[in-house]
C-alpha positions in Angstrom: 114.1 41.9 143.3 113.5 41.9 147.0 115.5 39.9 149.5 113.4 39.0 152.6 113.8 36.5 155.4 111.1 37.4 157.9 107.4 38.0 158.1 107.5 41.8 157.6 109.8 41.4 154.7 107.2 39.1 153.0 104.6 41.8 153.7 106.7 44.4 151.7 107.3 41.9 148.9 103.6 41.1 148.7 102.5 44.7 148.4 105.3 45.7 145.9 104.6 42.7 143.7 100.9 43.5 143.8 101.6 47.1 142.7 103.9 46.0 139.9 101.4 43.4 138.7 98.6 46.0 138.6 100.8 48.1 136.3 100.7 45.3 133.7 104.3 44.4 133.8 105.9 47.8 133.8 108.3 48.7 136.6 106.9 51.2 139.0 108.6 54.5 139.9 110.0 55.2 143.4 107.2 57.6 144.3 104.6 55.1 143.3 106.1 52.3 145.4 106.4 54.7 148.4 102.7 55.6 148.0 101.7 51.9 148.0 103.8 51.2 151.1 102.3 54.2 152.8 98.7 53.0 152.2 99.4 49.5 153.4 102.1 49.8 156.0 101.2 52.9 158.2 104.2 54.8 156.8 104.4 58.3 158.3 107.7 59.7 156.9 110.4 59.0 154.4 114.0 60.3 154.2 116.3 60.5 151.2 120.0 59.6 151.8 122.1 60.0 148.6 119.9 58.2 146.1 118.1 55.9 148.6 114.7 56.3 150.1 114.0 55.1 153.6 110.5 54.6 155.1 109.5 55.3 158.7 106.4 53.6 160.1 104.1 55.1 162.8 105.0 52.5 165.4 106.1 49.0 166.1 104.0 46.3 164.7 104.4 42.7 163.7 104.9 43.6 160.1 107.0 46.8 160.1 109.9 48.2 162.0 111.1 51.8 162.1 113.6 52.8 159.4 113.9 49.3 158.1 113.0 49.4 154.4 114.7 51.2 151.5 114.3 51.7 147.7 117.2 52.7 145.5 117.2 53.8 141.9 120.1 52.9 139.6 120.8 52.9 135.9 119.6 49.4 135.4 116.3 49.6 137.3 115.2 49.5 140.9 116.6 47.7 143.9 114.7 46.8 147.0 116.6 45.8 150.1 116.4 45.4 153.9 119.0 47.2 156.0 120.0 47.2 159.7 118.7 50.5 160.8 117.8 51.3 164.4 115.0 53.1 166.1 117.1 56.2 166.3 117.3 56.6 162.6 118.2 55.1 159.2 121.5 53.3 158.6 124.8 55.3 158.7 125.4 54.6 155.0 123.6 52.8 152.3 126.5 50.4 152.0 125.4 49.0 155.4 122.5 47.4 153.6 122.4 43.7 152.7 123.6 42.6 149.3 121.1 42.9 146.6 120.6 41.7 143.0 120.0 44.0 140.0 116.5 44.1 138.8 115.4 44.0 135.1 116.3 47.1 133.0 113.4 49.5 133.3 112.5 53.1 132.2 110.5 55.1 134.7 107.1 56.2 133.4 107.3 59.6 135.1 110.6 61.5 135.3 109.7 65.2 135.7 113.2 66.8 135.8 115.5 66.3 132.8 118.7 67.8 131.4 118.2 69.6 128.1 120.1 68.6 124.9 119.3 70.9 122.0 119.8 69.7 118.5 119.7 71.5 115.1 118.7 68.6 112.8 117.9 64.9 112.7 115.1 64.7 115.2 115.1 61.6 117.3 111.8 59.7 117.3 110.7 57.2 120.0 112.3 53.7 119.7 115.2 55.1 117.8 118.9 55.5 118.8 121.1 58.5 118.2 124.8 59.3 118.7 125.3 62.8 120.2 128.5 64.7 121.0 128.5 67.4 123.7 131.3 70.0 124.0 129.6 72.5 126.3 131.4 72.4 129.7 128.3 73.1 131.8 126.2 70.5 130.0 129.1 67.9 130.1 129.4 68.4 133.9 125.7 68.0 134.3 125.5 64.8 132.2 128.5 63.3 134.1 126.9 64.0 137.4 123.5 62.5 136.4 125.1 59.4 135.1 127.1 59.0 138.3 123.9 59.4 140.3 122.4 56.6 138.2 120.0 59.0 136.5 120.9 58.4 132.8 118.0 60.3 131.4 117.7 63.5 129.3 115.3 65.4 127.1 116.2 66.0 123.5 114.5 69.1 121.9 114.9 70.7 118.4 116.1 74.3 118.1 113.9 76.7 116.2 116.9 78.4 114.6 118.7 75.9 112.4 121.8 78.1 112.2 122.3 78.2 115.9 125.2 75.8 116.7 125.1 76.2 120.4 124.4 73.1 122.5 122.7 75.0 125.2 120.0 77.7 124.9 119.5 80.8 127.0 115.8 80.9 126.6 113.0 78.3 126.3 111.6 80.1 123.3 114.7 79.0 121.4 113.6 75.4 121.3 110.3 73.6 120.5 108.3 72.6 123.6 107.7 69.0 122.4 110.7 66.6 122.4 111.5 63.1 123.5 112.5 61.4 126.7 115.8 59.6 126.1 117.9 57.1 128.1 121.7 57.2 127.9 122.8 53.7 127.0 126.5 54.5 126.6 128.7 57.4 127.5 132.2 57.8 126.2 134.1 60.6 128.1 136.8 62.0 125.8 137.9 64.9 128.1 137.0 67.9 125.9 133.7 66.3 124.7 131.3 63.6 125.6 129.9 61.0 123.2 126.5 59.7 124.1 124.5 56.8 122.7 120.8 57.6 123.6 117.6 55.8 122.9 114.3 57.8 122.8 111.3 56.2 124.6 108.4 58.6 124.5 107.2 62.1 123.7 107.4 64.8 126.4 106.5 68.5 126.7 108.2 71.3 128.6 106.2 72.8 131.4 108.8 75.0 133.0 112.5 75.7 133.5 114.6 74.5 136.4 117.9 75.7 137.6 120.7 73.1 137.9 120.9 73.2 141.7 117.1 72.5 142.0 117.7 68.9 141.1 121.1 68.2 142.7 121.5 65.7 145.5 123.7 66.5 148.5 127.4 66.6 147.5 129.8 63.7 148.2 132.5 64.6 150.8 136.2 63.6 150.3 136.5 62.5 153.9 134.3 59.4 154.4 134.0 59.7 158.2 133.1 63.4 157.9 130.6 62.5 155.1 128.9 59.9 157.4 128.4 62.5 160.1 127.1 65.0 157.7 124.7 62.5 156.2 123.5 61.5 159.7 122.6 65.1 160.4 120.9 65.6 157.1 118.8 62.4 157.4 117.8 62.9 161.0 117.0 66.6 160.6 113.5 66.1 159.2 112.4 64.2 162.3 114.0 66.5 164.9 113.3 70.0 163.6 109.8 71.5 163.9 107.7 72.7 161.0 108.6 76.4 161.9 112.3 75.7 161.9 112.0 73.9 158.6 110.1 76.9 157.2 112.8 79.3 158.4 115.6 77.2 156.9 113.7 76.9 153.6 113.1 80.7 153.5 116.8 81.4 154.3 118.0 79.0 151.6 115.6 80.5 149.1 116.8 84.0 149.9 120.4 83.1 149.6 119.7 81.4 146.3 117.9 84.5 145.0 120.8 86.7 146.1 123.2 84.4 144.4 121.3 84.5 141.1 120.8 88.3 141.3 124.6 88.8 141.6 125.2 87.1 138.3 125.0 89.5 135.4 124.7 86.9 132.6 121.5 85.0 132.1 121.6 81.3 133.2 121.5 78.8 130.3 118.6 76.4 130.2 120.1 73.1 131.5 117.2 71.6 133.3 113.5 71.6 132.5 110.4 70.3 134.0 108.5 68.0 131.6 105.3 66.0 131.4 104.5 63.0 129.2 102.2 63.6 126.2 100.1 60.7 124.8 98.5 60.5 121.4 94.8 60.8 121.0 92.7 57.6 121.0 91.9 56.3 117.6 90.1 53.4 115.9 91.5 51.0 113.3 88.9 52.2 110.8 89.2 52.1 107.0 91.0 55.4 106.8 93.8 54.4 109.3 94.2 51.0 107.6 94.5 52.6 104.2 97.0 55.2 105.4 99.0 52.4 107.1 99.1 50.2 104.0 100.1 53.2 101.9 102.9 54.1 104.3 104.2 50.5 104.2 104.0 50.4 100.4 106.0 53.7 100.1 108.6 52.5 102.6 109.0 49.3 100.6 109.4 51.4 97.4 112.1 53.5 99.0 113.9 50.4 100.1 113.8 49.0 96.6 115.3 52.2 95.2 117.9 53.1 97.9 120.2 50.3 98.9 121.4 52.2 102.0 118.1 51.4 103.8 117.5 48.0 102.4 119.1 45.6 104.8 118.3 47.4 108.1 114.7 48.3 107.3 113.8 45.0 105.8 115.1 43.3 108.9 113.1 45.6 111.1 109.9 45.1 109.2 110.2 41.3 109.1 111.3 40.8 112.7 109.2 43.5 114.3 105.8 43.0 112.8 104.4 45.1 115.7 106.1 48.1 114.2 104.4 47.5 110.8 101.0 46.8 112.3 101.0 49.6 114.8 100.2 53.0 113.2 101.8 54.9 116.1 105.2 53.2 115.6 104.9 53.1 111.9 104.4 56.9 111.6 107.6 57.5 113.6 109.5 54.9 111.5 108.4 56.5 108.2 109.3 60.0 109.4 112.7 59.0 110.7 113.5 57.4 107.3 113.2 60.7 105.4 115.6 63.5 105.0 112.9 66.2 105.4 113.4 69.7 106.9 113.6 69.8 110.7 110.3 71.8 111.0 108.5 69.2 109.0 109.7 66.4 111.2 108.8 68.5 114.3 105.2 68.7 113.0 105.1 64.9 113.0 106.6 64.7 116.5 104.0 67.2 117.8 101.0 65.8 116.1 98.8 63.8 118.6 96.1 62.7 116.1 97.3 59.4 114.7 95.5 59.7 111.3 96.9 63.2 110.8 100.4 62.0 111.9 100.2 59.2 109.3 99.2 61.7 106.7 102.1 63.9 107.5 104.5 60.9 107.4 103.0 59.7 104.1 103.6 63.2 102.6 107.3 63.2 103.7 107.7 59.6 102.4 106.3 60.5 99.0 108.8 63.4 98.7 111.6 61.0 99.7 110.5 58.5 97.1 110.5 61.1 94.4 114.0 62.2 95.5 115.2 58.6 95.5 113.9 58.2 91.9 115.6 61.4 90.8 118.8 60.3 92.6 118.7 56.9 90.8 118.1 58.6 87.5 121.0 60.9 87.9 123.2 58.1 89.1 122.5 56.1 85.9 123.1 59.1 83.7 126.4 59.9 85.4 127.5 56.3 85.2 126.8 56.2 81.5 128.7 59.4 80.9 131.7 58.1 82.9 131.7 55.0 80.8 131.7 57.0 77.6 134.4 59.3 78.8 136.5 56.3 79.9 136.1 54.6 76.5 137.0 57.8 74.7 140.1 58.2 76.9 141.2 54.7 76.1 140.8 55.2 72.4 142.7 58.5 72.6 145.6 56.9 74.4 145.6 54.1 71.8 145.6 56.7 69.0 148.5 58.5 70.7 150.6 55.4 70.9 149.9 54.6 67.3 150.9 58.1 66.2 154.1 57.9 68.2 155.0 54.6 66.6 154.3 56.1 63.1 156.2 59.4 63.9 153.1 61.6 63.2 152.8 63.5 66.5 154.6 66.8 66.8 155.6 68.3 70.1 154.1 71.8 70.5 155.2 72.7 74.0 158.3 74.5 72.7 156.2 76.6 70.3 153.8 77.6 73.2 156.8 78.6 75.4 158.4 80.6 72.6 155.1 82.5 72.1 154.9 83.5 75.7 158.5 84.6 75.9 158.0 86.7 72.7 155.1 88.5 74.4 157.2 89.7 77.4 160.4 90.5 75.5 159.8 94.3 75.3 157.8 94.7 78.5 159.0 95.9 81.9 157.9 93.1 84.2 158.2 93.3 88.0 160.7 90.9 89.5 158.0 88.9 91.2 156.0 88.5 88.0 159.1 87.4 86.0 159.8 84.7 88.6 156.3 83.4 88.4 156.4 83.2 84.6 159.7 81.3 84.6 158.3 78.8 87.2 155.1 78.2 85.2 157.1 77.8 81.9 159.3 75.2 83.6 156.2 73.5 85.0 154.6 73.5 81.5 157.5 71.6 80.0 156.9 68.6 82.2 153.2 68.3 81.7 151.3 66.1 79.3 149.5 67.9 76.5 146.2 66.2 77.2 146.2 66.6 81.0 143.9 69.1 82.6 146.8 70.7 84.5 148.5 71.5 81.1 145.5 73.6 80.0 145.2 75.4 83.3 148.9 76.3 83.2 148.7 77.4 79.6 145.7 79.6 80.2 147.3 81.2 83.2 150.5 82.0 81.2 148.3 83.4 78.4 146.7 85.9 80.8 149.9 86.7 82.7 151.8 87.6 79.5 148.9 89.5 78.0 149.0 92.2 80.7 150.6 95.4 79.4 153.4 95.5 81.9 154.9 99.0 81.7 153.0 99.9 78.5 151.2 103.3 78.5 149.6 105.6 76.0 150.8 109.1 75.6 148.3 111.5 77.2 147.0 114.7 75.8 148.1 117.5 78.1 147.0 120.3 75.9 144.2 122.1 77.8 142.8 124.0 74.7 142.6 120.8 72.7 140.9 118.9 75.5 138.4 121.8 76.0 137.6 121.8 72.3 136.8 118.1 72.3 134.6 118.4 75.4 132.7 121.3 74.0 132.3 119.5 70.7 130.6 116.5 72.2 128.4 117.9 75.1 126.5 121.0 75.9 126.7 122.5 79.4 128.2 120.2 82.1 130.5 123.0 83.2 131.5 121.4 86.5 132.7 118.2 84.9 134.6 119.9 82.1 136.3 122.2 84.6 137.3 119.2 86.7 138.9 117.4 83.7 140.8 120.5 82.7 142.1 120.9 86.2 143.3 117.3 86.1 145.2 118.0 82.8 146.7 121.1 84.3 148.0 119.2 87.4 149.4 116.5 85.2 151.2 119.1 83.0 152.8 120.8 86.0 153.8 117.5 87.6 155.2 116.0 84.5 153.3 112.7 85.1 149.8 111.5 85.4 148.1 109.6 88.2 144.8 107.9 88.3 141.7 109.4 89.9 138.3 108.2 91.0 135.3 110.4 90.0 131.6 109.7 90.4 129.0 111.4 88.2 125.5 111.2 89.8 122.2 112.5 88.4 118.9 111.6 86.7 118.9 109.2 83.7 119.5 110.6 80.3 121.7 113.6 81.3 124.8 112.3 79.6 126.8 110.6 82.4 128.0 107.7 80.3 128.6 109.6 77.1 130.7 112.3 78.8 133.0 109.6 80.1 133.8 108.6 76.5 134.4 112.2 75.6 136.8 112.6 78.5 138.7 109.5 77.3 139.0 111.1 73.8 140.0 114.4 75.3 142.8 112.8 77.4 143.8 110.4 74.5 143.2 107.4 76.8 141.8 104.0 75.9 138.2 103.6 77.0 136.7 100.6 78.7 133.2 100.3 80.3 131.6 97.7 82.5 128.4 97.8 84.5 128.0 96.6 88.1 124.3 97.1 88.2 122.8 93.9 89.8 126.3 92.3 90.2 126.3 89.8 93.1 129.6 87.9 92.6 132.9 89.2 94.0 134.7 87.2 91.3 133.5 89.6 88.7 135.8 92.2 90.3 138.5 90.1 91.9 138.5 87.1 89.6 138.1 83.4 90.2 140.6 81.0 91.8 142.8 79.5 89.2 141.9 75.9 90.3 138.2 76.4 89.3 136.9 75.1 86.0 136.4 78.0 83.6 138.2 80.4 85.9 138.9 83.9 84.6 140.4 87.2 86.0 138.2 90.0 87.1 136.9 92.9 84.9 139.8 95.2 85.6 142.4 92.6 84.4 140.2 91.9 81.3 140.3 95.7 80.7 144.1 95.8 80.8 144.3 92.9 78.3 141.8 94.5 75.9 143.1 98.1 76.0 146.8 96.9 76.1 147.8 99.9 78.2 148.3 100.6 81.9 146.5 103.9 81.9 143.1 103.5 80.3 139.9 105.3 81.4 137.6 102.8 83.1 133.9 103.6 83.4 132.1 101.7 86.2 128.4 102.2 85.4 125.4 102.0 87.7 127.5 101.8 90.9 124.5 102.7 93.0 122.7 99.5 91.8 125.3 97.0 92.9 123.9 93.8 94.4 124.9 91.5 97.2 124.6 87.7 97.2 126.0 84.5 98.8 129.1 84.8 96.6 130.1 88.0 98.6 129.7 91.7 98.5 131.1 93.3 95.2 130.9 96.8 96.8 133.5 95.7 99.4 135.7 94.4 96.6 135.5 97.8 94.9 137.0 99.4 98.0 140.4 98.0 97.2 140.0 98.7 93.5 139.1 102.4 94.0 141.5 103.2 96.8 144.5 105.2 95.4 146.6 104.0 98.4 145.9 100.3 97.7 145.3 99.7 94.0 149.0 100.1 93.2 149.3 96.5 94.3 145.9 95.1 93.3 145.8 91.3 93.8 143.5 89.4 91.4 142.5 86.0 92.6 143.3 84.4 89.2 146.7 86.0 88.6 147.8 86.0 92.2 150.5 88.6 91.5 150.4 92.3 92.3 149.1 94.5 89.4 149.6 98.3 89.3 146.2 100.1 88.8 147.2 103.5 90.1 147.5 104.9 86.5 143.9 104.2 85.6 141.3 107.0 85.7 138.2 105.5 87.2 134.8 107.2 86.5 131.7 105.9 88.2 128.1 106.8 87.4 125.0 106.6 89.6 121.4 108.0 89.7 121.3 108.4 93.5 124.1 108.5 96.1 122.1 107.2 99.1 122.4 103.5 98.0 126.1 103.7 97.5 127.9 102.3 100.6 129.5 105.0 102.7 133.1 103.6 102.6 132.9 103.4 98.8 131.4 106.9 98.5 134.2 108.3 100.6 136.8 107.1 98.1 135.2 108.9 95.2 135.0 112.6 94.2 131.3 113.3 93.8 130.2 115.5 90.9 126.4 116.2 90.5 124.8 116.3 87.1 121.3 117.9 87.3 118.5 117.7 84.7 118.0 120.1 81.9 115.6 123.0 81.5 113.7 123.5 78.3 116.3 126.0 76.9 119.1 123.5 77.5 117.2 120.7 75.8 116.5 122.9 72.8 120.2 123.7 72.4 121.2 120.0 72.8 118.6 119.0 70.3 119.8 121.5 67.7 123.6 121.1 68.2 123.8 117.3 68.9 120.7 115.2 68.6 119.3 116.3 65.3 122.6 116.1 63.3 123.4 112.8 64.9 120.0 111.3 64.0 120.1 112.6 60.5 123.5 110.9 60.0 122.2 107.6 61.4 119.2 107.6 59.1 121.1 108.6 56.0 119.5 112.0 55.5 121.1 115.4 54.7 120.2 118.9 55.4 118.7 119.1 51.9 116.2 116.4 52.8 114.8 117.5 56.2 114.5 120.6 58.4 113.1 120.6 61.9 112.1 124.1 63.1 112.8 125.4 66.5 109.1 125.8 67.1 108.7 122.1 66.5 111.5 121.2 68.8 110.1 123.5 71.5 106.6 121.9 71.2 108.2 118.5 71.3 110.0 119.3 74.5 106.9 120.9 76.0 104.2 118.4 75.2 106.1 115.1 74.8 109.4 115.1 76.7 109.2 116.7 80.1 111.7 114.4 81.8 115.0 115.7 83.2 117.2 114.0 80.6 117.3 114.0 76.8 117.1 110.3 76.1 113.3 110.4 75.5 113.8 113.5 73.4 116.3 111.7 71.2 113.8 108.8 70.7 111.1 111.2 69.5 113.5 113.0 67.1 114.5 109.5 65.8 110.8 108.8 65.3 110.3 112.0 63.3 113.4 111.4 61.1 112.4 107.8 60.4 109.0 108.8 59.2 110.5 111.5 57.1 112.9 109.0 55.6 110.0 106.7 54.8 108.0 109.5 53.2 111.0 110.5 51.1 111.5 107.0 49.8 107.8 106.2 49.2 106.6 109.5 47.8 109.9 110.5 46.2 109.8 113.8 48.0 113.1 115.6 48.1 112.5 117.8 51.1 110.3 117.7 54.3 110.0 120.6 56.8 108.8 119.7 60.3 107.0 122.5 62.0 104.7 122.7 65.1 101.7 122.5 62.8 102.6 119.1 61.3 104.5 117.7 64.3 101.5 115.6 65.4 101.5 113.7 62.2 105.0 112.3 63.0 104.9 111.7 66.7 101.2 111.3 67.4 99.0 113.0 70.0 100.8 114.9 72.8 101.3 113.2 76.2 100.9 116.5 78.0 98.0 118.5 76.5 98.4 121.5 78.9 101.0 123.1 81.1 99.4 122.2 84.4 96.5 120.2 85.7 94.9 123.3 87.1 95.2 126.5 85.0 93.6 128.2 88.0 93.9 126.4 91.3 90.6 126.3 93.3 90.4 126.5 97.1 92.0 123.4 98.8 94.5 122.8 95.9 98.2 123.7 96.1 101.1 122.9 93.8 104.1 121.3 95.5 107.7 120.4 94.4 109.1 116.9 94.6 112.4 115.2 93.9 112.8 111.7 92.5 115.7 109.7 91.0 114.5 110.8 87.6 114.9 114.5 88.6 112.5 117.1 89.9 108.7 117.2 89.3 105.6 119.1 90.4 102.6 117.6 92.1 99.3 118.8 93.3 97.9 118.4 96.8 94.1 118.2 96.6 91.8 118.5 99.6 88.0 118.6 99.8 85.2 118.0 102.3 84.3 114.3 102.3 80.8 114.6 103.7 78.9 117.3 105.7 79.2 117.1 109.5 76.5 115.5 111.5 74.4 117.1 114.2 76.3 115.2 116.8 79.5 116.8 117.8 82.2 114.5 116.4 85.8 115.3 115.7 86.7 115.5 112.0 88.8 112.8 110.3 91.4 112.8 107.5 91.4 110.2 104.7 94.6 109.9 102.6 94.9 108.5 99.0 97.3 108.6 96.2 99.8 105.8 97.0 101.5 107.6 99.8 104.4 106.3 101.9 104.5 106.2 105.7 106.6 109.3 106.0 104.2 111.3 103.8 101.2 110.0 105.8 102.8 111.2 109.0 103.4 114.6 107.4 99.7 114.8 106.5 98.7 114.1 110.1 101.2 116.7 111.4 99.9 119.2 108.8 96.3 118.7 110.0 97.3 119.4 113.6 99.3 122.5 112.6 96.4 123.8 110.4 93.8 123.3 113.2 96.0 125.1 115.8 96.6 128.0 113.3 92.9 128.4 112.7 92.1 128.3 116.4 94.7 131.0 116.9 93.7 133.4 114.1 90.0 132.6 113.7 88.5 130.7 116.6 85.0 130.9 115.0 86.2 128.8 112.0 85.8 125.2 113.2 85.8 123.7 109.7 88.9 121.5 110.2 87.7 120.4 113.7 84.3 119.0 112.7 84.6 118.1 109.0 85.7 114.8 107.4 88.4 115.8 104.9 89.8 113.8 102.0 93.4 114.5 100.9 94.5 113.1 97.5 97.8 113.4 95.5 97.1 112.7 91.8 98.9 110.0 89.7 97.9 107.3 92.2 100.0 104.6 90.4 103.2 106.4 91.3 104.5 105.8 94.8 105.1 109.0 96.8 107.0 109.5 100.0 109.1 112.0 101.9 108.5 114.8 104.4 109.0 117.8 101.9 105.2 118.1 101.2 104.4 119.1 104.8 104.3 122.8 104.1 102.2 122.2 100.9 99.6 120.1 102.8 99.2 122.7 105.6 98.6 125.4 102.9 96.0 123.3 101.1 94.1 122.6 104.4 94.1 126.3 105.3 92.9 127.2 101.7 90.1 124.7 102.1 89.2 126.0 105.6 89.3 129.7 104.5 87.5 128.8 101.2 90.0 130.9 99.4 92.4 129.9 96.6 96.1 130.6 97.0 98.2 132.8 94.8 98.3 131.5 91.2 101.5 130.2 89.6 103.0 129.5 93.0 104.6 126.3 94.2 106.3 125.4 97.4 108.3 122.8 99.3 109.5 122.3 102.9 109.1 119.9 105.8 106.6 121.1 108.6 107.2 120.6 112.3 104.5 120.2 114.8 105.0 123.7 116.0 104.7 125.1 112.5 108.4 125.5 111.7 109.5 125.1 108.0 112.5 122.7 107.9 115.0 122.4 105.0 114.8 119.7 102.3 117.0 118.4 99.5 117.0 118.5 95.7 116.6 122.3 95.5 118.1 122.4 92.0 115.9 119.7 90.6 112.8 121.2 92.2 113.6 124.7 90.8 114.1 123.3 87.3 110.8 121.4 87.6 109.0 124.6 88.7 110.5 126.6 85.8 109.7 123.8 83.3 106.0 123.9 84.4 105.7 127.7 84.1 105.7 128.6 87.8 107.0 132.1 88.5 106.8 132.1 92.3 108.3 129.4 94.6 108.5 129.2 98.4 111.6 127.5 99.9 112.8 127.0 103.5 115.1 129.7 104.8 117.9 127.2 105.4 117.9 126.2 101.7 118.9 129.8 100.7 122.5 128.8 100.3 121.6 125.9 98.0 119.5 128.3 95.8 122.2 130.8 95.6 124.5 128.2 94.0 122.2 127.7 91.1 123.2 129.1 87.6 121.4 132.2 86.5 119.7 130.6 83.6 117.8 128.5 86.1 116.8 131.2 88.5 116.1 133.8 85.9 112.5 134.9 85.9 111.6 133.3 89.3 110.3 135.1 92.4 111.6 133.2 95.4 110.5 133.5 99.0 112.4 132.0 101.9 110.3 131.3 105.0 110.8 130.0 108.6 107.2 129.3 109.7 103.7 128.7 108.4 102.7 132.3 109.2 105.1 133.7 106.6 103.7 131.2 104.1 100.1 132.4 104.7 101.2 136.0 104.2 102.6 135.1 100.8 99.9 132.8 99.4 97.0 134.9 100.8 98.1 138.4 100.1 94.8 140.1 100.8 94.3 138.0 103.9 90.6 137.8 103.3 88.8 134.6 104.2 85.3 133.2 103.8 84.6 130.4 106.1 83.8 127.1 104.4 80.5 125.4 105.0 
């Protein structure tokens, strides 16, 4: 509203009213009104004092005076007033102006600078109100200042990371660019936090970041008189100083601001942004839009009929505000706000500018919400029915209980339960803390009702607590000869493990007492890791308990559940003590390298306390909640690989490696253990079947080439079963299995020949590889892909065979090394430089990776370039460097066993792996010619002994 009592005041009123009328009833912004006055009133300058704009005209006229009009922005709209300024300048303070009346509440159409409020969920749509709490000090101070300056506006944007709980973001990329312009209707300052009631008005989009001081007005001074002088200088300054002076001042302030920002090490949080309004695309009320609108309305009504939480409020909105129902723009926002969809789905609705598409997105979310409401209603009915049935059953049980009491038929069994628990612990040595807990629980049990849930929980707890073998131990076998006899009886080889167990017995015998240990057997599958643990338990005369942690993802499997949970149980170790009834069993933790991790916790971390000799003497299970001594338990873990075992867990265990078997060892194991065991299981005797050594050797050679003996056992079982069937059917008394009739029992051989290449051609070299299943041999094949063209083009290398990234890099390095070597020794041979080469590793279905094939690939490329095959029956391994150095690799034992199993008599190893080879048993290294090399030149001298070459074409 404008107060005017002169002709020039009427002039201002006329123009302002005309501008507002042209805007179709919306209140104009300050800048728009100033522009209008400038066009019609010869305004040449304007000055901002606090939050008031003053207009200066070009000269005296009948309609305008100098510094005589002002426009002020407040939280409830705009105020226009006339002040008592003079020709020298604007008034000394805005309070010198005449009294004014508040205008109608209005929201500016353009407000480019806004504080940022980042939210994680529950997007605010236009025309909706939201309650927001702010605890960030910087943002709280900014909001307080904006409200005091009568600028109660903010921008609300959704964070991209839903788990980010911070109220401010350090980067604009952390929030979506599209949000809403919101007005703060109410602010409740609670000291450590601010509670805001905001109403969203329109969609906006971020165009840039502003620092907080870019949008601040001049500060308010404590001394009013000093403040007036300061304000007079600031307001007059624009009319006195020249343009050059203003430019210098601006550059100085800018430089000081940049220096201030550069001194701060931490990045500034995003508090203010520059935004622009975004408007939806124009659309027509065609049949598609009308159909979508009606379907959205129908779905909303269906949701209201199912969910009473929305019924009253939404029905009132849809009846009173028919404009919301009829307007597709507002209806799409209403429908989206009604759902409990994911934040990114609601953000899609907010960002969509095409109204038909926005209606389609809203309809999709509403359909999901409708199905969820139907499911919720169905579940509610089922739960209510179950509760009614349970309540009816409870009432009948109580009535039956009263009747039995009246008739004297009910017997009290609490005393019998308590006597049973006391009898269990009579001859046990309980710790004082455990004795106290048992007495308290027994006293508690006597006051509980038999049918109460607490009674069952307490009874189960006492059952577990009294079942623990407190102080009960089995007498161990400390006779070394007897233990050695048992170990040799059950397993062949495994000298390292047997020696370690005998050392353990010797230490226990000298010490006079036994302590628990933590051992870890690692090696390929089928080598006897699990079975040797059972033999160790028998040799030590300890109870045996096994549980697997492969794929385990719940910590409660180790540490137990909390007693208050329904169906709670102790962990596996406490179950072991209850089952074995002794404090010193042998516990086998199988597949420790395959332990999982889930949202219930990390079981490998729980094993740290269990397998730590310094901590497991006071192991605390979640269910028992009393210390349990596990220091007398002998823990043995098994694993295929050690790389996947967490380092802290691996550090607590004594690692013992179990390598694969060579053919001679497999034959001995089959004769001494597997064949007699399978005969006994199938009910056959020596008088019924005989398997010759030649048949077993052929079976190992052509059917069972893996590192372990599990597959060999399966084939022997297959042979014996067929013999048993033949004896029963044909009434044959005796069957002899030889290499000649072996195929009739086990079928055609899987490996028809020793190697893929009896004689390796040029470009083919045998390499040695290591896998979790043990060692194996593989071939590197290289050949010319196509002849070179007349045009000079550098050759290429194509790789196939399911190779990993590391092996692909090794192939590229090998090509460079081979090219450099050929340029050095034979510059005329440009085969590798101009030809397109294809490198393949057979068995393409098997993934292959690792750097140890580098030396083999270089040799294959040199053999192809020289058109000369390498030395026959030769295999190699080693990583290659770019300068041609041969670097050490792992798995020497497994690779050597694989080479001997394949019939190789010459192997090439890196020089630094010599110490690993020297540690191998003689039965593995016997008959092998081994060369240790440092560079590729030494490899060439070994594989090309004559050093004659014929250039490939």
